[in-house]
N, C-alpha and C positions, 0 to 999 in steps of 0.2 A: 343391800348396797347396790341399788340399781342407779343408772345414770340419772333417771328422772327424779328419784328420791334425793340423790345428792344435790342436784341442781335446785330442787325445791327447798331443801334445808339451807343451802348456800344463800338463797334469796332472803332468808329470815335473819341472816347475820348482819350486824351493824359494823361500821368501819372500826369501832373500838373493840370489837370482839376478837378473841384469839381462840383457835382450836388446835389441840395437839393430837397428832395421829401417830401411832406406833409405826416405825419403819418396817413395812412388810412389802410383799410383792405388789399389793394394791395401793400403797401410799402414793406412788407417782401418778397413777390413774386419777386418784382423788384430787391431787394437786393440779393436774391439767384441767379438770372440770371446774374447780373453784377459782383458779387464778384469773379467769376471764372477767369475773365480776367482783372478786373479793380477795384480799391479799394478807389475811391474818393467820395463815396456816403455818404451823410449826411441825416438822417431821422429826421425831425423836427416836433414838436407838438406845434402849436400856442395856447397859453393859455392867456386868458384875465384876 
């Protein structure tokens, strides 16, 4: 999970793609990297 790897993966995503990321300490960092070029990120928190 480096910034370079996340940016590279984000560039492969289409506008119709959606990615779900578990709500952890890193999820906001991921959203900041991807929101510049792609907006299909969902941050989810699994509650029992």
